[in-house]
N, C-alpha and C positions, 0 to 999 in steps of 0.2 A: 901930696899924691905919692904913687908907689914908687920905688926906687928903680933903677934900669934893669938890676937882674930879675926884680918882681915882674916888669913889663915883658923881659924876653921870655920868662917863663910862661906867662899868659899867652903870649901870642903865638908861642910854638905849635898851638894846636887849637882848633875850633871851640870856642867857649860856649857852653849852652846859655840858653837865655837865664835859666834859674840860677847860674852860677854868676852871671853878669849882675842879674838883680841883687845877689846877695853881696857881690863887690861893691855896687854901687851904695847899698844901706852901710857897708863897713865903712868906705871912705867917709860918709857923712857922718859917722859916729866920731871920726876924729877931726873932721874939719866942717863947719856949720853950712858952708856953701861950696859947691863945686862947680866948673864950667863944663858944659858939653863936649868942647872941644878937646879938653884935657882928658875926659872920660874916654872919649872915642880914641884918641892916641895911647891911653893906658891900656885898654881893653883890646886894642887892634880891632876895631870894627868901624863901620861906616857912621857918619854923623847922623844919616837917616835911621840906623839901627839904634843908636843912644835915644835919638827923638822918640821913637816908639817904646823903648824901654822906660825913659822918663814918664811918658804919658800913662803908661800901665800903671807904674808905681805910684803915681799921682793918683790916679783914678781910685786906686787902694788905699789911699790914705797913708802910705809909707814915707812918702816924701812930698815936697811942695816944689811944683815947677816954678821956675823964675825965668826971666828973660836971660836967654843963652844958658842955662843950666839948671841947677836943682838947689834946694836948700832942706835943711832939717824940717820936718813938720813940727808945728806948734800947736799943742793939745788945748781945744776948748770943749768942756764936757757938755753932753745933751743932758736934759732935764734928767733926775733921779727916775721917774716913772718911765721914760723911754730907755734908759739905760738897763732897768730891771728885766726888760724882755729879751735882752741879749744873753746867749752862752748860759742858759739856766742849767743845763745838766753839766756842763763844766764847772760851773760855781759850786754846785753841790757836791761835786767830787774833791773841790779844793776845800770846801767847807769840812767834808768829813775827815780829810787828812789834817787839817789845823786842828780840829778838836781832838785827834789823838794824842797831840802833843800835851794838852791839859790835864793836871791830875786833881784829885779830890783837895777842896778847900784851898785852891790857889785863887789869886786876885788876878783880874783880866782888865785892862784898859782897852776899850773898844772904839775904832773910830768909825765915821759913818761912810755910807756908801752901798752900792748894789751887793758887792761882793760880801762885805762884811755882815750885811743883813743876812745873808745866806749862813754865815759862821753861826750868828746869834739864833737862827731858827733850828741849827743842828745841835747847837748847846740846850736849847728849850727842851729837845726831844729826849735828852739823856738823863739817868737817873744819877745825878752827882752834884755835890754841894761846892757851889763858887760863888765868888764875888764879882759882879762885872760893874765896871765904871765906864759911863759913857755919855756922850753929848749929843746922841742920836735919838730922837722921839721913836723911830721905827725900831730900833733895838731894845728900848724900854719896854715897847708893847707886846713885843714877842716875848722877851724874856719873863715878864710878870706873870705869864701862865704857868710858868713852872714854880712852885713854892720853895724849891730846893735851892734856888739861885736867888742871892741878894743882889738888888739892882741898885745902884746910887745914880743919880742923874746930874750931871754937872751943871753951874748956873751958867749964864750968858746971854747974848743977844741973838734971837730967834732968826735964822736966814729964812727969808721969804718964801723961797721954793725948794730948798733941798732938805726941810725937815730937821735940821740941827741946830745947835746953838755954837757961838764961836765969840772970840774977843778976849779983852783981859781978863775978865771975871772967870772964864773957861779955863784959860791958861793957869790962873792962880789956884783954880780949885784943883786942877791936875797935880801942880806942884805940891799940894798938901798930901798926896798919897805917894805910896811905893808899892808897885805891882810885881807880880812873878812875870806877866806877859803884856806886851802891847800888840794888839792886833789892827794892824792899818791897812787902808789901800792906797790908791794912786790915780792920778788923772794921766800920768806919764812917767815911763823909765827910760832911762838910757844908760850909757856906759859910765856916767858921771854920778847917777844916783836916782833918787825918787821924787816925783814933782806932784804940785796940785795946782789947779787951775785959779785957786783963790788964796791969797796971801795970809789972810787970817785963818783960814781952815788949815793952812799948812803950819801956822805957828801951834795950832792946837795938836796936830800930828807930830809935830817934832817935840815938844813936851810929853806925850805919851812915850815916845821911844827913849827920851832921856829919863823918865821915871819908871822905867820897867827893867827888870834884870835880863830879860831877853826879848827881842823884838821880832815880829813877824810881818812880812809883808805878803799879802795875798793880792794877785792881780792877774788878769787873763792876758792873753797874747795881743788883744787889741791895743794894750797899751805901750806894746814894745817900740822903741826908737822913737819915742814922743817926749819932747820936752815941753815944758808948760810955763806958768808965771814964776813959780818959786821952787825951789829944791830944797824940799825940808830935811833930807836926810841922804847922807852918801852910803856908800854899800858898806863900808867898813864900820857904821854905826848900826848897822841890821845883823841879826842872826840866821834867820831862815827865809827865803823866798819861795812861797807856793804859787805854781802857775799851771795851765793848762797843756802847753806845748813846750818842747825845746825852745828857748830863745836863740836868736841870730849869734854866730859864733862870737863876734866881737862882744857883745852883752854878757854871752854866758862866760866868755873868759874874763870879764871885769867881776862879774859876780862870785866866781869862784876864787879869783885873786885876791878878793878882799875878805875870805874865809866865810862866806856866807853858804849856808847848807841850801842847795837848790833841789828843789822837790817838784818833779813834773807829774802831775796826777794822770796825765794820758797814759802814762806806762805802768800806773798801778792798776792792780785787779780789783 
């Protein structure tokens, strides 16, 4: 929790609700669980105020309420069909920005997911020769419409609902290539790094990151402050992070401290 001087500076004036919420999320980025009594003392507010704050943050999916306090949320992803309906305009802007990085004749390793599918659609609309290596059926279907793009589909075991392949054969296939770029998504992100809800899919994305000269994470703000089953990459292993809004302060600091270039597409014209 906060040091004494931090408490004094916080309680010297009334703290707004939005500031309290940001502080609670910041504290959870450093500690997996917090007690409501400690939060009330640190923020200089009543237990009832903290109770309402935790209830609101829990309803927004930013924390998990526990008996007597709060815990970091744990990310379990909705099915791809459902995820694809969210933040469409934001994902299109992110996809356009990501595609601006890629030059003629470069090789791209592309992961699965709703946001990376937007990147694939953007690439398919461009008159540029590239090679794309992927484990996602949807990415293959989209890119095959552009004869200028050479598409290589990785081997592996088919996921019954997500539309991609994974497993030891997929990882071995990736290890046979060297790419200019890896473009990957996430089930969740926090100050530690990037997570996936499936450990075997996480192994695929990690292999992509390791086999690319530069790695790009593309993930919208619904993934902020979420841990999931496996952390497949730490921030220092990535080069770019494209997202739709500015991350919470603690997360932004962690990203920049690792030397990752943060691109927030809500500020781009």
